[in-house]
C-alpha positions as CSV (number, residue, x, y, z in Angstrom):
1,M,30.8,181.2,272.3
2,K,27.7,179.3,270.5
3,R,28.4,181.6,267.6
4,L,31.9,179.8,267.6
5,T,31.1,176.6,267.5
6,A,28.3,176.8,265.1
7,V,31.3,178.5,262.7
8,I,33.3,175.7,263.7
9,A,31.1,173.2,263.2
10,A,29.6,174.3,260.0
11,A,33.2,174.3,258.5
12,A,33.6,170.8,259.6
13,F,30.9,169.9,257.9
14,L,31.7,171.4,254.5
15,G,34.8,170.6,254.6
16,A,33.8,166.8,254.7
17,A,31.3,167.2,252.4
18,A,34.1,168.4,250.4
19,L,36.1,165.2,250.8
20,A,33.2,163.0,249.8
21,F,31.7,164.3,247.0
22,G,35.1,165.5,245.4
23,A,35.8,167.3,242.2
24,D,33.2,166.9,239.3
25,S,36.6,165.7,237.2
26,Y,40.4,165.4,237.4
27,T,42.8,165.5,234.6
28,Y,45.7,163.3,234.7
29,E,48.5,164.6,232.4
30,A,50.0,161.4,230.9
31,K,53.1,160.6,227.9
32,N,50.1,158.5,225.3
33,G,47.7,161.6,226.2
34,N,45.9,163.1,228.9
35,V,43.1,161.2,231.2
36,T,40.5,162.8,232.5
37,F,39.1,161.0,235.2
38,D,35.1,161.9,236.0
39,H,34.5,161.6,239.3
40,K,31.1,161.7,239.3
41,A,30.3,158.8,236.5
42,H,32.7,157.0,238.4
43,Q,30.5,157.5,242.2
44,K,27.8,156.5,240.5
45,A,29.0,153.5,238.8
46,A,30.5,152.4,242.0
47,G,28.0,153.0,244.5
48,K,30.5,153.5,247.8
49,C,33.6,155.4,248.2
50,T,35.6,152.5,249.3
51,A,35.3,151.3,246.1
52,C,38.1,153.3,245.6
53,H,38.9,154.9,248.1
54,E,40.5,151.7,250.4
55,G,42.1,153.9,252.8
56,G,39.4,156.5,253.2
57,V,37.8,159.1,251.9
58,G,40.8,161.5,250.2
59,P,42.7,161.6,247.3
60,I,44.1,159.0,245.3
61,E,47.9,159.0,243.8
62,V,47.2,158.3,240.1
63,D,50.3,157.4,238.2
64,K,50.4,155.1,235.5
65,D,50.8,151.7,237.4
66,Y,47.9,152.6,239.5
67,G,45.5,153.0,236.4
68,H,47.0,150.5,234.2
69,S,46.0,148.2,237.0
70,T,43.1,149.2,239.5
71,C,41.4,151.5,237.0
72,K,42.0,148.8,233.9
73,D,41.1,145.7,236.1
74,C,37.5,147.6,237.5
75,H,36.5,148.6,234.1
76,K,37.0,144.9,232.9
77,E,34.9,143.9,235.4
78,M,32.3,146.6,234.7
79,S,32.9,146.9,230.8
80,G,34.2,150.3,231.1
81,P,36.8,151.4,228.7
82,T,40.0,149.3,228.0
83,K,41.5,150.2,224.7
84,C,44.4,153.1,225.2
85,N,42.4,155.6,223.5
86,E,39.3,155.5,225.4
87,C,40.9,157.5,228.5
88,H,44.0,158.6,226.9
89,V,42.9,161.8,224.2
90,K,46.1,163.5,222.6
């Protein structure tokens, strides 16, 4: 029983860590060129998960509206890229 409890605890810890740290990068397909999102760089710049993950840690549904509002607004505040070809790569 102790072994099973330890295995379950380890699996829960590793699962939580995977969610908290996320993938290194994500690529979103877009008509004007794909956008590659460097998760590690954004974690470092934002400082805390809730800067982007307002509803808690987990995947964010990213579409054109989200990218052109939430992402671009933050890029303006943090002096990130704001021109189309700085994020969209054909």
